[in-house]
N, C-alpha and C positions, 0 to 999 in steps of 0.2 A: 346208424349210430351218429349222434351229433358230437362234434368236437368243439369245445368252447375255447376260443382264443385266450391266451394268457392275459391280454389286456382286459378282457371282460371278466376273467376270474379275479384279477386284482380289484376291479371296480365293485364286484359282488362282495368281496371280503371287506372292503372299505365301507360299503353301505351297511353291512352287518355290524361293523365296529361302531359306526355312527349311531346306529339303532340302539346299541347297548349304552353308549355314552349318554344318549338322550334319556333312556330309562333311568340311569344312574345320576342324572342331573349334574354331569361333569362338565360345566360350562367352559372352563379354561381349556379342557382337552378338545371340546367341540370346536372351538375357534381354531385350534391348531390343525385338526383333521380336515377342516373345510378346504383349506388350500390344497392339501393332498388330493382330496376328492375331486376338486375341479380339474386338477392335472390329470387324474386318472380317467375322468370323463373325456377330456380332450384326446387323450391317448387312445381310448377305446373307440372313439368316433372316427379317428383318423386311421385306425388299424385296417389294412386291406383285407385281413382275414376275418373281419367282424361278421357277425350274423345280424343283419338289420333288425329282424323280428325279435331276437333275443335281447339285443341292445336296447331296443325301445321298451321292452318289458322291464329291463333293469332300470332304465332311466325313469320309468313310471314309478318304480319302487323308491328311487331317490327323491322324487317329487313328493311322494306320500310321506316320506320321512321329514321333509322340510315343513309339510303341513303339521305333522306331529310336534316338530320343533317349535313352530310358531305358537301352537297351543300351550306347550310347556313353558315357553318364555312368558306368555301372558299370565299364566297361573303363578309362576315364580315371581313375577314383578308385583303381583298383588300381595305377596307375603312380605315384600320389602317396604311397603308403605301404603 
């Protein structure tokens, strides 16, 4: 049985929250959650209980979200002008 450290669970929840904000196009909230997300990433990376394999997978999910965010921003900017 794998026990996931709390720092990694926090990061997972934050990633899911960011994912929903991107889908809902809540730009102001995305800006706010980014600071928290970077803090949570640093905490998870420094956690001595971390699982490197699982953490890398989670970080891959965060990177994919930023790719989606980039695409969403480009699409949204086209609607502005």
